[in-house]
Steps between C-alpha positions, in 0.01 A plus 500: 500500500647158553688388817640171642314459830191620693467403866165568670475523882138442592469632852229533754425871410719574199603317184844616365652409165865536433663494158852373427701498184838371375460225765732264302787749486761641738301824521143414610265791520209589732257657246228636720207430736125513488248457785128478565264388777480110535159399375419215736153656584416514129542123487795483268858612578566524121312834503749666742781332308376640172459843655862482631625420148308795363667718763851365407418582134392851600827547702702375195306723261423200270180385337581135512731272699618155398703260723667167458448362855276593790548389850280584812500501873185502707386577854141604402198389703709419812778332315591132558300379795651203695449315823788318673477199733793369708596326821679735733426869452866622536632223286325338204204735501736803485719340242202429280372859546848628397481305189147623407591867555820472314299370209286803502192360684274675747479254788139509636531227760781318686430200720715276709407155631195309405224690321175557690146532365527876546820506294339306220202740498732797475698327226179454293403863559840632384476313167886495453662466163758254639526289826843424639540198733823446704592348836775293649867494431612223265454158686340678784127540597262382232141481620414872515568569135322179392187588706493847378531377142209265548276772648591748218432234236159433648396857448534441123649838393603491136821693551873414485644338811872513577658258747832612640532289828669190635621300189381171659144620444530561123346166378220521754426863380476386140248240602295750710479729202484233226183650362654841432732588213612814682727352768862604505737316727837689572794485735441568871503874595646405839707173446710552821453680822759767397433513126258690277441381147252737353613545140358179351144590640541856391575392140202264483262763633605743227454221234154412642407869490557525136351172394182483719405824653240756399555790731246760389209536251641482152830344596409191315500714178820684567701229313319636186743787533787355701713256317767445778498448882242627748657525847377622835621852531670447842676186361640709217638756748644223705655340188671835417612550866676168481663609178625823665654303777681285245639788292538783763455392864261453781177699445185605661209605260207686633188508273227730613181443304132577504397200698814371678855580601750231421858453627738268315838435650778287356782454744658231720564755784816515703692202639475648853121524493460150332670353818229652714202404285233294676361370163615510139391772257485484124758690297227650284199610725188689415245642735177644374299755710136485389404790722756747364368631162484844353138460357323182593624516862541877526265537805689237681833674459333824611376317811849372573647850481199665675257731334546765763871493440460543128261791551768658722748457224282710276297244302127538424441128550122498430543696177774267382277200586222650281711603199812272493490224225768244428754759372562820703424821298537803727811601691315423827416154387856438387630609841233290663601178307871564580408517867309171472782348307749591771280325761461194267888480441589518870237267615567257211869488587416461870295190419755353272817548702631280784637627832732420786325359809636455853385199716580427857572144647691330771829596333414866459407698196522343148484684169275357224415614143154461363382567141671631197847658536523807269835638638692398187265669254692707253201648304162614590281542190158653478236420248126548457320811407506670842873485516608544132236748373500754790784737595631362828544121449876511581436706817242256614730206450791665690276501809534113511864547621488841665201430740566414858531126575395435866385143416843375384369438147752344269493793248735595222784739583481868435750474209264284296438631147139634443366456145167560322356304213453830312337333194273294720579184318639250756205260476525502123863442511451206747286312246726598203807374690379142464587533126716810459728520801787701346258763363315528829815576690576795264139631510506479877812696532357765277192523711682509841773746395280709272598865485225737604 
């Protein structure tokens, strides 16, 4: 059998391969899906990738499978590890973090102000894939970013460095890192007090990922099979979320995975709330919750709910701990993962969304808005195995807008449209959209509005 495109999603626990055909026509087709355990522990992710392709051939009932192009996304072995170093925590450090998260990174460290010896020791222990240095609005404070750059350069880490701070420092930064070929100087992420500018940095992070980063054992050999782009999986989902906003409207995408729960929102919010905002928010925002996973962090989610509560709800928690692998098999395991997914969704949204806050001063009470305004969201879309492969994904997502809201969160309204990525292909479509946007829109509509 010969098809146009394969897209591999190399995840923390599972590797998924999706096949697409007629990608150059007006009727693109999702052919099928195969999956297998990601083989990081075996020392080569190609093993899991090969097993996923075998599973796809089995599902398609074919002996051989040829393809013209192969793309990939990856979040294996912890994904893209970054550290971020800015000036003021609520300004440049936060802006730099937003850019890193939006590009699909896992941010392991954020510092504000001048780096201390303990910060540098932690930085060396983390062994990041990329370091992002920011600090100072344009033509503002200069010294902090320069001092931090000198300290980071002295460590001698042979990794890409991105500078996205005060533009007055750019020539100095080039001199500080003149011995490295991996310096990338981009526009300031926080050029003015009331302006975020994260897209240039986000784009460079994704380019650096593909050119320089080896994420997991065997990833350096994946290009033996992949002849197109390799993108961080969360960045691919963000890319597709931005495309949904462009073609359909404001969107919140919730991706519940084996290791993390990610929320991607693309919305400018309401005019009324924007007038109350204490600091700017990016239009496209991603948050990643590294403690909310359905397999790697299963015990942590159980702790958040409460083991006693789960036992009262009828779950044999100890038995599930002993028997459960990365894919639930029994009916009890499926109900259990759905319960954990519900907790992950609600907590993930709670950490992503902004809220209304009241403060009191000499003139009385004032109303302020902090964080991301989701009130104008038109679509909530669920992806990831826990939401798309089990029975109650839609019901779980509905609880985002039907739950009580005593904390004045800026949540979507109850008439928002709830959709599921039935084919579980959003990450694949995200990386495909960089080359085949029109086909991707049709494939996405087929997945979201698929008849059961």
